[in-house]
PQR file with spaces between the fields and no chain letter, atoms N, CA, C, O and H, PARSE charges and radii, in Angstrom:
ATOM       1  N    MET     1    -106.369   86.064  181.424 -0.4000 1.5000
ATOM       2  CA   MET     1    -105.393   87.011  180.936 -0.0000 2.0000
ATOM       3  C    MET     1    -104.154   87.007  181.825  0.5500 1.7000
ATOM       4  O    MET     1    -104.234   86.949  183.052 -0.5500 1.4000
ATOM       5  N    GLU     2    -103.040   87.070  181.174 -0.4000 1.5000
ATOM       6  CA   GLU     2    -101.799   87.124  181.926 -0.0000 2.0000
ATOM       7  C    GLU     2    -101.408   88.561  182.190  0.5500 1.7000
ATOM       8  O    GLU     2    -101.580   89.432  181.337 -0.5500 1.4000
ATOM       9  H    GLU     2    -102.975   87.118  180.177  0.4000 1.0000
ATOM      10  N    GLU     3    -100.886   88.802  183.370 -0.4000 1.5000
ATOM      11  CA   GLU     3    -100.417   90.152  183.683 -0.0000 2.0000
ATOM      12  C    GLU     3     -99.046   90.353  183.058  0.5500 1.7000
ATOM      13  O    GLU     3     -98.207   89.451  183.058 -0.5500 1.4000
ATOM      14  H    GLU     3    -100.746   88.095  184.063  0.4000 1.0000
ATOM      15  N    LYS     4     -98.836   91.534  182.535 -0.4000 1.5000
ATOM      16  CA   LYS     4     -97.529   91.844  181.957 -0.0000 2.0000
ATOM      17  C    LYS     4     -96.543   92.106  183.077  0.5500 1.7000
ATOM      18  O    LYS     4     -96.847   92.786  184.057 -0.5500 1.4000
ATOM      19  H    LYS     4     -99.517   92.266  182.535  0.4000 1.0000
ATOM      20  N    GLU     5     -95.360   91.553  182.909 -0.4000 1.5000
ATOM      21  CA   GLU     5     -94.325   91.801  183.906 -0.0000 2.0000
ATOM      22  C    GLU     5     -93.755   93.190  183.706  0.5500 1.7000
ATOM      23  O    GLU     5     -93.646   93.677  182.581 -0.5500 1.4000
ATOM      24  H    GLU     5     -95.113   91.001  182.113  0.4000 1.0000
ATOM      25  N    SER     6     -93.395   93.819  184.809 -0.4000 1.5000
ATOM      26  CA   SER     6     -92.776   95.135  184.696 -0.0000 2.0000
ATOM      27  C    SER     6     -91.391   94.973  184.092  0.5500 1.7000
ATOM      28  O    SER     6     -90.730   93.959  184.313 -0.5500 1.4000
ATOM      29  H    SER     6     -93.484   93.423  185.723  0.4000 1.0000
ATOM      30  N    PRO     7     -90.951   95.962  183.336 -0.5600 1.5000
ATOM      31  CA   PRO     7     -89.619   95.853  182.725  0.2800 2.0000
ATOM      32  C    PRO     7     -88.549   95.797  183.799  0.5500 1.7000
ATOM      33  O    PRO     7     -88.715   96.388  184.866 -0.5500 1.4000
ATOM      34  N    PRO     8     -87.447   95.094  183.535 -0.5600 1.5000
ATOM      35  CA   PRO     8     -86.379   95.011  184.546  0.2800 2.0000
ATOM      36  C    PRO     8     -85.767   96.370  184.802  0.5500 1.7000
ATOM      37  O    PRO     8     -85.777   97.252  183.943 -0.5500 1.4000
ATOM      38  N    GLU     9     -85.230   96.521  186.011 -0.4000 1.5000
ATOM      39  CA   GLU     9     -84.599   97.791  186.365 -0.0000 2.0000
ATOM      40  C    GLU     9     -83.388   98.022  185.488  0.5500 1.7000
ATOM      41  O    GLU     9     -82.685   97.080  185.123 -0.5500 1.4000
ATOM      42  H    GLU     9     -85.222   95.804  186.708  0.4000 1.0000
ATOM      43  N    ARG    10     -83.149   99.266  185.153 -0.4000 1.5000
ATOM      44  CA   ARG    10     -82.040   99.607  184.267 -0.0000 2.0000
ATOM      45  C    ARG    10     -80.816  100.012  185.074  0.5500 1.7000
ATOM      46  O    ARG    10     -80.657  101.174  185.449 -0.5500 1.4000
ATOM      47  H    ARG    10     -83.720  100.032  185.449  0.4000 1.0000
ATOM      48  N    THR    11     -79.968   99.049  185.331 -0.4000 1.5000
ATOM      49  CA   THR    11     -78.730   99.354  186.047 -0.0000 2.0000
ATOM      50  C    THR    11     -77.533   99.310  185.115  0.5500 1.7000
ATOM      51  O    THR    11     -76.509   99.929  185.403 -0.5500 1.4000
ATOM      52  H    THR    11     -80.097   98.105  185.026  0.4000 1.0000
ATOM      53  N    ALA    12     -77.636   98.600  184.017 -0.4000 1.5000
ATOM      54  CA   ALA    12     -76.503   98.441  183.097 -0.0000 2.0000
ATOM      55  C    ALA    12     -76.093   99.722  182.375  0.5500 1.7000
ATOM      56  O    ALA    12     -74.894   99.949  182.218 -0.5500 1.4000
ATOM      57  H    ALA    12     -78.468   98.096  183.783  0.4000 1.0000
ATOM      58  N    PRO    13     -77.027  100.581  181.921 -0.5600 1.5000
ATOM      59  CA   PRO    13     -76.595  101.752  181.157  0.2800 2.0000
ATOM      60  C    PRO    13     -75.588  102.624  181.879  0.5500 1.7000
ATOM      61  O    PRO    13     -74.718  103.212  181.237 -0.5500 1.4000
ATOM      62  N    GLU    14     -75.680  102.723  183.179 -0.4000 1.5000
ATOM      63  CA   GLU    14     -74.718  103.536  183.927 -0.0000 2.0000
ATOM      64  C    GLU    14     -73.307  103.015  183.695  0.5500 1.7000
ATOM      65  O    GLU    14     -72.385  103.796  183.458 -0.5500 1.4000
ATOM      66  H    GLU    14     -76.386  102.246  183.701  0.4000 1.0000
ATOM      67  N    GLY    15     -73.137  101.704  183.761 -0.4000 1.5000
ATOM      68  CA   GLY    15     -71.828  101.115  183.554 -0.0000 2.0000
ATOM      69  C    GLY    15     -71.383  101.196  182.107  0.5500 1.7000
ATOM      70  O    GLY    15     -70.187  101.286  181.830 -0.5500 1.4000
ATOM      71  H    GLY    15     -73.886  101.070  183.954  0.4000 1.0000
ATOM      72  N    GLU    16     -72.336  101.164  181.178 -0.4000 1.5000
ATOM      73  CA   GLU    16     -72.000  101.230  179.766 -0.0000 2.0000
ATOM      74  C    GLU    16     -71.464  102.603  179.398  0.5500 1.7000
ATOM      75  O    GLU    16     -70.644  102.720  178.487 -0.5500 1.4000
ATOM      76  H    GLU    16     -73.308  101.091  181.403  0.4000 1.0000
ATOM      77  N    LYS    17     -71.911  103.648  180.091 -0.4000 1.5000
ATOM      78  CA   LYS    17     -71.466  105.003  179.788 -0.0000 2.0000
ATOM      79  C    LYS    17     -70.002  105.204  180.154  0.5500 1.7000
ATOM      80  O    LYS    17     -69.311  106.009  179.528 -0.5500 1.4000
ATOM      81  H    LYS    17     -72.577  103.554  180.831  0.4000 1.0000
ATOM      82  N    GLY    18     -69.522  104.479  181.164 -0.4000 1.5000
ATOM      83  CA   GLY    18     -68.153  104.640  181.632 -0.0000 2.0000
ATOM      84  C    GLY    18     -67.162  104.024  180.671  0.5500 1.7000
ATOM      85  O    GLY    18     -67.518  103.575  179.582 -0.5500 1.4000
ATOM      86  H    GLY    18     -70.083  103.825  181.672  0.4000 1.0000
ATOM      87  N    LYS    19     -65.927  104.013  181.089 -0.4000 1.5000
ATOM      88  CA   LYS    19     -64.854  103.505  180.249 -0.0000 2.0000
ATOM      89  C    LYS    19     -64.769  101.986  180.290  0.5500 1.7000
ATOM      90  O    LYS    19     -63.946  101.393  179.593 -0.5500 1.4000
ATOM      91  H    LYS    19     -65.638  104.378  181.974  0.4000 1.0000
ATOM      92  N    GLY    20     -65.613  101.348  181.102 -0.4000 1.5000
ATOM      93  CA   GLY    20     -65.596   99.908  181.175 -0.0000 2.0000
ATOM      94  C    GLY    20     -64.679   99.357  182.245  0.5500 1.7000
ATOM      95  O    GLY    20     -64.559   98.140  182.378 -0.5500 1.4000
ATOM      96  H    GLY    20     -66.282  101.830  181.669  0.4000 1.0000
ATOM      97  N    LYS    21     -64.033  100.210  183.006 -0.4000 1.5000
ATOM      98  CA   LYS    21     -63.182   99.733  184.088 -0.0000 2.0000
ATOM      99  C    LYS    21     -63.511  100.513  185.354  0.5500 1.7000
ATOM     100  O    LYS    21     -64.067  101.611  185.315 -0.5500 1.4000
ATOM     101  H    LYS    21     -64.130  101.200  182.897  0.4000 1.0000
ATOM     102  N    GLU    22     -63.144   99.902  186.477 -0.4000 1.5000
ATOM     103  CA   GLU    22     -63.402  100.549  187.762 -0.0000 2.0000
ATOM     104  C    GLU    22     -62.489  101.757  187.932  0.5500 1.7000
ATOM     105  O    GLU    22     -61.344  101.734  187.481 -0.5500 1.4000
ATOM     106  H    GLU    22     -62.692   99.011  186.508  0.4000 1.0000
ATOM     107  N    PRO    23     -62.980  102.802  188.571 -0.5600 1.5000
ATOM     108  CA   PRO    23     -62.114  103.961  188.834  0.2800 2.0000
ATOM     109  C    PRO    23     -61.043  103.598  189.852  0.5500 1.7000
ATOM     110  O    PRO    23     -61.297  102.839  190.787 -0.5500 1.4000
ATOM     111  N    ASP    24     -59.853  104.140  189.669 -0.4000 1.5000
ATOM     112  CA   ASP    24     -58.749  103.932  190.608 -0.0000 2.0000
ATOM     113  C    ASP    24     -58.834  105.017  191.666  0.5500 1.7000
ATOM     114  O    ASP    24     -58.491  106.172  191.414 -0.5500 1.4000
ATOM     115  H    ASP    24     -59.647  104.758  188.910  0.4000 1.0000
ATOM     116  N    LEU    25     -59.291  104.640  192.847 -0.4000 1.5000
ATOM     117  CA   LEU    25     -59.493  105.617  193.916 -0.0000 2.0000
ATOM     118  C    LEU    25     -58.181  106.243  194.381  0.5500 1.7000
ATOM     119  O    LEU    25     -58.172  107.389  194.831 -0.5500 1.4000
ATOM     120  H    LEU    25     -59.570  103.701  193.052  0.4000 1.0000
ATOM     121  N    ASN    26     -57.087  105.517  194.280 -0.4000 1.5000
ATOM     122  CA   ASN    26     -55.795  106.077  194.685 -0.0000 2.0000
ATOM     123  C    ASN    26     -55.377  107.212  193.753  0.5500 1.7000
ATOM     124  O    ASN    26     -54.688  108.136  194.184 -0.5500 1.4000
ATOM     125  H    ASN    26     -57.095  104.586  193.914  0.4000 1.0000
ATOM     126  N    ARG    27     -55.779  107.160  192.491 -0.4000 1.5000
ATOM     127  CA   ARG    27     -55.476  108.246  191.554 -0.0000 2.0000
ATOM     128  C    ARG    27     -56.461  109.406  191.743  0.5500 1.7000
ATOM     129  O    ARG    27     -56.092  110.568  191.573 -0.5500 1.4000
ATOM     130  H    ARG    27     -56.338  106.409  192.140  0.4000 1.0000
ATOM     131  N    LEU    28     -57.713  109.089  192.097 -0.4000 1.5000
ATOM     132  CA   LEU    28     -58.705  110.149  192.311 -0.0000 2.0000
ATOM     133  C    LEU    28     -58.404  110.977  193.548  0.5500 1.7000
ATOM     134  O    LEU    28     -58.597  112.192  193.561 -0.5500 1.4000
ATOM     135  H    LEU    28     -58.012  108.144  192.235  0.4000 1.0000
ATOM     136  N    PHE    29     -57.930  110.307  194.580 -0.4000 1.5000
ATOM     137  CA   PHE    29     -57.647  110.972  195.855 -0.0000 2.0000
ATOM     138  C    PHE    29     -56.181  110.731  196.228  0.5500 1.7000
ATOM     139  O    PHE    29     -55.898  109.934  197.122 -0.5500 1.4000
ATOM     140  H    PHE    29     -57.772  109.320  194.569  0.4000 1.0000
ATOM     141  N    PRO    30     -55.242  111.413  195.552 -0.5600 1.5000
ATOM     142  CA   PRO    30     -53.821  111.180  195.822  0.2800 2.0000
ATOM     143  C    PRO    30     -53.409  111.697  197.197  0.5500 1.7000
ATOM     144  O    PRO    30     -54.071  112.551  197.786 -0.5500 1.4000
ATOM     145  N    GLY    31     -52.309  111.162  197.684 -0.4000 1.5000
ATOM     146  CA   GLY    31     -51.761  111.637  198.953 -0.0000 2.0000
ATOM     147  C    GLY    31     -52.280  110.900  200.173  0.5500 1.7000
ATOM     148  O    GLY    31     -51.913  111.240  201.298 -0.5500 1.4000
ATOM     149  H    GLY    31     -51.770  110.468  197.206  0.4000 1.0000
ATOM     150  N    LYS    32     -53.118  109.910  199.979 -0.4000 1.5000
ATOM     151  CA   LYS    32     -53.632  109.143  201.116 -0.0000 2.0000
ATOM     152  C    LYS    32     -52.657  108.021  201.439  0.5500 1.7000
ATOM     153  O    LYS    32     -52.102  107.397  200.534 -0.5500 1.4000
ATOM     154  H    LYS    32     -53.417  109.633  199.066  0.4000 1.0000
ATOM     155  N    GLU    33     -52.447  107.765  202.716 -0.4000 1.5000
ATOM     156  CA   GLU    33     -51.509  106.733  203.137 -0.0000 2.0000
ATOM     157  C    GLU    33     -52.105  105.333  203.000  0.5500 1.7000
ATOM     158  O    GLU    33     -51.366  104.349  202.979 -0.5500 1.4000
ATOM     159  H    GLU    33     -52.898  108.272  203.451  0.4000 1.0000
ATOM     160  N    VAL    34     -53.408  105.237  202.907 -0.4000 1.5000
ATOM     161  CA   VAL    34     -54.097  103.953  202.847 -0.0000 2.0000
ATOM     162  C    VAL    34     -54.410  103.597  201.399  0.5500 1.7000
ATOM     163  O    VAL    34     -54.621  104.489  200.577 -0.5500 1.4000
ATOM     164  H    VAL    34     -54.008  106.037  202.924  0.4000 1.0000
ATOM     165  N    ASP    35     -54.443  102.305  201.075 -0.4000 1.5000
ATOM     166  CA   ASP    35     -54.839  101.868  199.748 -0.0000 2.0000
ATOM     167  C    ASP    35     -56.364  101.939  199.683  0.5500 1.7000
ATOM     168  O    ASP    35     -57.059  101.075  200.217 -0.5500 1.4000
ATOM     169  H    ASP    35     -54.271  101.580  201.743  0.4000 1.0000
ATOM     170  N    LEU    36     -56.869  102.972  199.029 -0.4000 1.5000
ATOM     171  CA   LEU    36     -58.312  103.205  198.985 -0.0000 2.0000
ATOM     172  C    LEU    36     -59.046  102.123  198.200  0.5500 1.7000
ATOM     173  O    LEU    36     -60.208  101.836  198.487 -0.5500 1.4000
ATOM     174  H    LEU    36     -56.304  103.674  198.596  0.4000 1.0000
ATOM     175  N    ASN    37     -58.390  101.525  197.224 -0.4000 1.5000
ATOM     176  CA   ASN    37     -59.029  100.453  196.459 -0.0000 2.0000
ATOM     177  C    ASN    37     -59.285   99.225  197.322  0.5500 1.7000
ATOM     178  O    ASN    37     -60.283   98.529  197.134 -0.5500 1.4000
ATOM     179  H    ASN    37     -57.446  101.758  196.991  0.4000 1.0000
ATOM     180  N    ARG    38     -58.394   98.958  198.260 -0.4000 1.5000
ATOM     181  CA   ARG    38     -58.606   97.837  199.187 -0.0000 2.0000
ATOM     182  C    ARG    38     -59.606   98.219  200.274  0.5500 1.7000
ATOM     183  O    ARG    38     -60.351   97.370  200.763 -0.5500 1.4000
ATOM     184  H    ARG    38     -57.583   99.523  198.412  0.4000 1.0000
ATOM     185  N    LEU    39     -59.622   99.484  200.649 -0.4000 1.5000
ATOM     186  CA   LEU    39     -60.542   99.947  201.687 -0.0000 2.0000
ATOM     187  C    LEU    39     -61.981   99.928  201.191  0.5500 1.7000
ATOM     188  O    LEU    39     -62.901   99.627  201.952 -0.5500 1.4000
ATOM     189  H    LEU    39     -59.017  100.174  200.251  0.4000 1.0000
ATOM     190  N    PHE    40     -62.177  100.254  199.902 -0.4000 1.5000
ATOM     191  CA   PHE    40     -63.499  100.265  199.283 -0.0000 2.0000
ATOM     192  C    PHE    40     -63.501   99.325  198.080  0.5500 1.7000
ATOM     193  O    PHE    40     -63.439   99.795  196.944 -0.5500 1.4000
ATOM     194  H    PHE    40     -61.430  100.499  199.284  0.4000 1.0000
ATOM     195  N    PRO    41     -63.572   98.005  198.299 -0.5600 1.5000
ATOM     196  CA   PRO    41     -63.494   97.066  197.183  0.2800 2.0000
ATOM     197  C    PRO    41     -64.768   96.990  196.346  0.5500 1.7000
ATOM     198  O    PRO    41     -64.725   96.536  195.202 -0.5500 1.4000
ATOM     199  N    ASP    42     -65.894   97.423  196.893 -0.4000 1.5000
ATOM     200  CA   ASP    42     -67.173   97.336  196.194 -0.0000 2.0000
ATOM     201  C    ASP    42     -67.207   98.277  194.988  0.5500 1.7000
ATOM     202  O    ASP    42     -66.895   99.461  195.112 -0.5500 1.4000
ATOM     203  H    ASP    42     -65.929   97.791  197.822  0.4000 1.0000
ATOM     204  N    GLU    43     -67.581   97.753  193.836 -0.4000 1.5000
ATOM     205  CA   GLU    43     -67.610   98.550  192.610 -0.0000 2.0000
ATOM     206  C    GLU    43     -68.603   99.714  192.720  0.5500 1.7000
ATOM     207  O    GLU    43     -68.342  100.799  192.201 -0.5500 1.4000
ATOM     208  H    GLU    43     -67.835   96.791  193.735  0.4000 1.0000
ATOM     209  N    GLY    44     -69.724   99.497  193.383 -0.4000 1.5000
ATOM     210  CA   GLY    44     -70.721  100.551  193.550 -0.0000 2.0000
ATOM     211  C    GLY    44     -70.197  101.711  194.381  0.5500 1.7000
ATOM     212  O    GLY    44     -70.472  102.873  194.081 -0.5500 1.4000
ATOM     213  H    GLY    44     -69.936   98.615  193.805  0.4000 1.0000
ATOM     214  N    THR    45     -69.445  101.393  195.422 -0.4000 1.5000
ATOM     215  CA   THR    45     -68.854  102.429  196.267 -0.0000 2.0000
ATOM     216  C    THR    45     -67.810  103.212  195.497  0.5500 1.7000
ATOM     217  O    THR    45     -67.734  104.436  195.611 -0.5500 1.4000
ATOM     218  H    THR    45     -69.222  100.449  195.666  0.4000 1.0000
ATOM     219  N    LYS    46     -66.995  102.501  194.702 -0.4000 1.5000
ATOM     220  CA   LYS    46     -65.976  103.181  193.899 -0.0000 2.0000
ATOM     221  C    LYS    46     -66.631  104.135  192.914  0.5500 1.7000
ATOM     222  O    LYS    46     -66.160  105.256  192.721 -0.5500 1.4000
ATOM     223  H    LYS    46     -67.057  101.508  194.610  0.4000 1.0000
ATOM     224  N    LYS    47     -67.718  103.692  192.289 -0.4000 1.5000
ATOM     225  CA   LYS    47     -68.412  104.549  191.319 -0.0000 2.0000
ATOM     226  C    LYS    47     -69.015  105.758  192.024  0.5500 1.7000
ATOM     227  O    LYS    47     -68.968  106.872  191.501 -0.5500 1.4000
ATOM     228  H    LYS    47     -68.100  102.781  192.445  0.4000 1.0000
ATOM     229  N    LEU    48     -69.577  105.543  193.204 -0.4000 1.5000
ATOM     230  CA   LEU    48     -70.159  106.644  193.975 -0.0000 2.0000
ATOM     231  C    LEU    48     -69.092  107.687  194.313  0.5500 1.7000
ATOM     232  O    LEU    48     -69.335  108.884  194.162 -0.5500 1.4000
ATOM     233  H    LEU    48     -69.615  104.639  193.629  0.4000 1.0000
ATOM     234  N    LEU    49     -67.923  107.252  194.764 -0.4000 1.5000
ATOM     235  CA   LEU    49     -66.846  108.175  195.100 -0.0000 2.0000
ATOM     236  C    LEU    49     -66.328  108.898  193.852  0.5500 1.7000
ATOM     237  O    LEU    49     -65.993  110.081  193.909 -0.5500 1.4000
ATOM     238  H    LEU    49     -67.725  106.280  194.886  0.4000 1.0000
ATOM     239  N    HIS    50     -66.265  108.186  192.736 -0.4000 1.5000
ATOM     240  CA   HIS    50     -65.838  108.800  191.471 -0.0000 2.0000
ATOM     241  C    HIS    50     -66.834  109.879  191.052  0.5500 1.7000
ATOM     242  O    HIS    50     -66.437  110.978  190.663 -0.5500 1.4000
ATOM     243  H    HIS    50     -66.537  107.225  192.689  0.4000 1.0000
ATOM     244  N    ASP    51     -68.134  109.564  191.132 -0.4000 1.5000
ATOM     245  CA   ASP    51     -69.167  110.543  190.771 -0.0000 2.0000
ATOM     246  C    ASP    51     -69.150  111.741  191.712  0.5500 1.7000
ATOM     247  O    ASP    51     -69.367  112.876  191.289 -0.5500 1.4000
ATOM     248  H    ASP    51     -68.456  108.671  191.447  0.4000 1.0000
ATOM     249  N    LEU    52     -68.893  111.483  192.982 -0.4000 1.5000
ATOM     250  CA   LEU    52     -68.812  112.557  193.975 -0.0000 2.0000
ATOM     251  C    LEU    52     -67.686  113.524  193.638  0.5500 1.7000
ATOM     252  O    LEU    52     -67.862  114.741  193.704 -0.5500 1.4000
ATOM     253  H    LEU    52     -68.717  110.561  193.326  0.4000 1.0000
ATOM     254  N    LYS    53     -66.539  112.983  193.281 -0.4000 1.5000
ATOM     255  CA   LYS    53     -65.389  113.817  192.918 -0.0000 2.0000
ATOM     256  C    LYS    53     -65.698  114.638  191.666  0.5500 1.7000
ATOM     257  O    LYS    53     -65.374  115.824  191.602 -0.5500 1.4000
ATOM     258  H    LYS    53     -66.395  111.995  193.227  0.4000 1.0000
ATOM     259  N    ARG    54     -66.333  113.995  190.658 -0.4000 1.5000
ATOM     260  CA   ARG    54     -66.680  114.688  189.418 -0.0000 2.0000
ATOM     261  C    ARG    54     -67.693  115.803  189.687  0.5500 1.7000
ATOM     262  O    ARG    54     -67.556  116.908  189.163 -0.5500 1.4000
ATOM     263  H    ARG    54     -66.596  113.032  190.709  0.4000 1.0000
ATOM     264  N    ASN    55     -68.698  115.514  190.499 -0.4000 1.5000
ATOM     265  CA   ASN    55     -69.706  116.523  190.824 -0.0000 2.0000
ATOM     266  C    ASN    55     -69.091  117.706  191.568  0.5500 1.7000
ATOM     267  O    ASN    55     -69.470  118.853  191.334 -0.5500 1.4000
ATOM     268  H    ASN    55     -68.809  114.616  190.925  0.4000 1.0000
ATOM     269  N    LYS    56     -68.148  117.429  192.458 -0.4000 1.5000
ATOM     270  CA   LYS    56     -67.478  118.503  193.201 -0.0000 2.0000
ATOM     271  C    LYS    56     -66.739  119.430  192.240  0.5500 1.7000
ATOM     272  O    LYS    56     -66.796  120.651  192.387 -0.5500 1.4000
ATOM     273  H    LYS    56     -67.841  116.497  192.648  0.4000 1.0000
ATOM     274  N    ARG    57     -66.039  118.848  191.250 -0.4000 1.5000
ATOM     275  CA   ARG    57     -65.326  119.670  190.259 -0.0000 2.0000
ATOM     276  C    ARG    57     -66.309  120.512  189.448  0.5500 1.7000
ATOM     277  O    ARG    57     -66.052  121.687  189.184 -0.5500 1.4000
ATOM     278  H    ARG    57     -65.992  117.857  191.131  0.4000 1.0000
ATOM     279  N    GLU    58     -67.433  119.916  189.055 -0.4000 1.5000
ATOM     280  CA   GLU    58     -68.428  120.653  188.272 -0.0000 2.0000
ATOM     281  C    GLU    58     -69.020  121.812  189.072  0.5500 1.7000
ATOM     282  O    GLU    58     -69.237  122.896  188.530 -0.5500 1.4000
ATOM     283  H    GLU    58     -67.642  118.962  189.270  0.4000 1.0000
ATOM     284  N    ILE    59     -69.279  121.587  190.343 -0.4000 1.5000
ATOM     285  CA   ILE    59     -69.833  122.640  191.202 -0.0000 2.0000
ATOM     286  C    ILE    59     -68.810  123.756  191.382  0.5500 1.7000
ATOM     287  O    ILE    59     -69.159  124.936  191.338 -0.5500 1.4000
ATOM     288  H    ILE    59     -69.102  120.707  190.783  0.4000 1.0000
ATOM     289  N    GLU    60     -67.551  123.386  191.584 -0.4000 1.5000
ATOM     290  CA   GLU    60     -66.498  124.400  191.742 -0.0000 2.0000
ATOM     291  C    GLU    60     -66.354  125.240  190.478  0.5500 1.7000
ATOM     292  O    GLU    60     -66.170  126.454  190.556 -0.5500 1.4000
ATOM     293  H    GLU    60     -67.267  122.428  191.619  0.4000 1.0000
ATOM     294  N    ARG    61     -66.436  124.592  189.301 -0.4000 1.5000
ATOM     295  CA   ARG    61     -66.359  125.347  188.038 -0.0000 2.0000
ATOM     296  C    ARG    61     -67.551  126.282  187.884  0.5500 1.7000
ATOM     297  O    ARG    61     -67.405  127.407  187.406 -0.5500 1.4000
ATOM     298  H    ARG    61     -66.585  123.605  189.237  0.4000 1.0000
ATOM     299  N    PHE    62     -68.723  125.820  188.286 -0.4000 1.5000
ATOM     300  CA   PHE    62     -69.923  126.647  188.195 -0.0000 2.0000
ATOM     301  C    PHE    62     -69.801  127.877  189.094  0.5500 1.7000
ATOM     302  O    PHE    62     -70.117  128.991  188.674 -0.5500 1.4000
ATOM     303  H    PHE    62     -68.841  124.907  188.675  0.4000 1.0000
ATOM     304  N    ILE    63     -69.346  127.675  190.323 -0.4000 1.5000
ATOM     305  CA   ILE    63     -69.184  128.793  191.259 -0.0000 2.0000
ATOM     306  C    ILE    63     -68.141  129.768  190.729  0.5500 1.7000
ATOM     307  O    ILE    63     -68.312  130.983  190.830 -0.5500 1.4000
ATOM     308  H    ILE    63     -69.089  126.771  190.664  0.4000 1.0000
ATOM     309  N    LYS    64     -67.065  129.237  190.167 -0.4000 1.5000
ATOM     310  CA   LYS    64     -66.024  130.096  189.602 -0.0000 2.0000
ATOM     311  C    LYS    64     -66.575  130.932  188.447  0.5500 1.7000
ATOM     312  O    LYS    64     -66.242  132.110  188.319 -0.5500 1.4000
ATOM     313  H    LYS    64     -66.926  128.250  190.085  0.4000 1.0000
ATOM     314  N    SER    65     -67.416  130.327  187.608 -0.4000 1.5000
ATOM     315  CA   SER    65     -67.986  131.087  186.487 -0.0000 2.0000
ATOM     316  C    SER    65     -68.938  132.171  186.983  0.5500 1.7000
ATOM     317  O    SER    65     -69.029  133.239  186.378 -0.5500 1.4000
ATOM     318  H    SER    65     -67.687  129.370  187.712  0.4000 1.0000
ATOM     319  N    LEU    66     -69.645  131.905  188.074 -0.4000 1.5000
ATOM     320  CA   LEU    66     -70.516  132.932  188.641 -0.0000 2.0000
ATOM     321  C    LEU    66     -69.699  134.098  189.188  0.5500 1.7000
ATOM     322  O    LEU    66     -70.086  135.258  189.045 -0.5500 1.4000
ATOM     323  H    LEU    66     -69.572  131.038  188.566  0.4000 1.0000
ATOM     324  N    GLN    67     -68.573  133.787  189.813 -0.4000 1.5000
ATOM     325  CA   GLN    67     -67.714  134.835  190.354 -0.0000 2.0000
ATOM     326  C    GLN    67     -67.121  135.675  189.233  0.5500 1.7000
ATOM     327  O    GLN    67     -66.964  136.885  189.391 -0.5500 1.4000
ATOM     328  H    GLN    67     -68.258  132.845  189.930  0.4000 1.0000
ATOM     329  N    MET    68     -66.792  135.062  188.115 -0.4000 1.5000
ATOM     330  CA   MET    68     -66.219  135.802  186.980 -0.0000 2.0000
ATOM     331  C    MET    68     -67.261  136.736  186.355  0.5500 1.7000
ATOM     332  O    MET    68     -66.931  137.831  185.900 -0.5500 1.4000
ATOM     333  H    MET    68     -66.919  134.079  187.987  0.4000 1.0000
ATOM     334  N    GLU    69     -68.522  136.289  186.341 -0.4000 1.5000
ATOM     335  CA   GLU    69     -69.592  137.118  185.789 -0.0000 2.0000
ATOM     336  C    GLU    69     -69.836  138.364  186.632  0.5500 1.7000
ATOM     337  O    GLU    69     -70.182  139.420  186.103 -0.5500 1.4000
ATOM     338  H    GLU    69     -68.790  135.400  186.711  0.4000 1.0000
ATOM     339  N    GLU    70     -69.656  138.237  187.945 -0.4000 1.5000
ATOM     340  CA   GLU    70     -69.874  139.362  188.839 -0.0000 2.0000
ATOM     341  C    GLU    70     -68.828  140.442  188.661  0.5500 1.7000
ATOM     342  O    GLU    70     -69.116  141.614  188.906 -0.5500 1.4000
ATOM     343  H    GLU    70     -69.375  137.378  188.375  0.4000 1.0000
ATOM     344  N    GLU    71     -67.634  140.091  188.246 -0.4000 1.5000
ATOM     345  CA   GLU    71     -66.550  141.062  188.137 -0.0000 2.0000
ATOM     346  C    GLU    71     -66.687  141.940  186.933  0.5500 1.7000
ATOM     347  O    GLU    71     -65.847  142.811  186.706 -0.5500 1.4000
ATOM     348  H    GLU    71     -67.400  139.139  188.046  0.4000 1.0000
């Protein structure tokens, strides 16, 4: 009997959900003197920083909604 191979890891769906292009770090973090795209050329790092920025906005909105409920 042959052993069944485990299914391949699913890394593609994350990229499929996006717009299909790398995030522009200089637009995400304006006002920096350094070219962030050259500083972080790795696509995985750019995606991580983009997700970090998005999560920060979501957390700030959540905290703001909690503060509004208290008033």
